[in-house]
C-alpha positions in Angstrom: 14.6 27.5 20.3 18.3 27.4 21.3 19.2 24.4 23.4 22.8 24.8 24.7 24.1 21.7 26.2 27.3 21.3 28.3 29.7 18.4 27.3 31.6 16.1 29.5 34.9 18.2 29.1 33.2 21.4 29.8 32.6 22.5 26.2 29.3 24.1 25.3 27.4 23.3 22.1 23.9 23.7 20.7 21.9 20.6 20.2 19.2 21.2 17.6 17.9 17.6 17.7 15.3 16.4 20.2 13.9 18.0 23.3 16.0 20.1 25.5 17.6 18.4 28.5 16.7 19.9 31.9 19.4 22.2 33.2 20.7 22.1 36.7 21.4 25.7 36.7 20.8 28.7 34.3 23.0 28.9 31.4 24.6 32.2 32.5 28.1 30.9 31.7 27.1 30.4 28.0 26.2 34.0 27.5 29.7 35.7 28.0 31.7 32.7 26.7 29.7 31.7 23.6 26.9 34.1 22.7 28.6 37.5 23.3 31.6 36.6 21.1 29.4 35.2 18.4 27.4 38.3 18.3 30.3 40.6 18.2 31.8 38.8 15.3 28.9 40.1 13.2 29.0 43.7 12.0 25.3 44.2 12.6 26.0 44.2 16.4 27.9 47.0 17.9 27.9 45.8 21.6 26.7 42.8 23.6 26.9 42.4 27.4 25.9 39.5 29.6 24.9 40.0 33.2 23.9 36.9 35.0 21.2 35.2 32.8 20.4 38.4 30.8 22.0 39.3 27.5 21.6 42.9 26.0 22.6 43.3 22.4 22.9 46.8 20.7 22.6 46.8 16.9 24.2 49.1 14.5 20.7 50.6 13.8 20.6 52.0 17.3 18.0 49.5 18.5 18.8 47.1 21.4 17.3 43.9 22.5 17.4 42.2 26.0 17.2 38.4 26.3 16.7 36.6 29.6 17.5 32.8 29.7 15.8 30.4 32.1 16.6 26.7 32.6 14.6 24.2 30.6 12.0 22.1 32.6 
């Protein structure tokens, strides 16, 4: 499970320890600013787009995947 947290200065990081903290709003801002650039840095991904809380990733193999984020409870 990915648990993206927002820091006090607006930075975003992944906290792999402990339970996820409840989110006040969906992590839509994390997709275009953190996840998409990370995917595009890898040669296996040809394209990645974020639309609201949904991420679409296209692989070099021609397959694509859609990921929808929801806030943690």
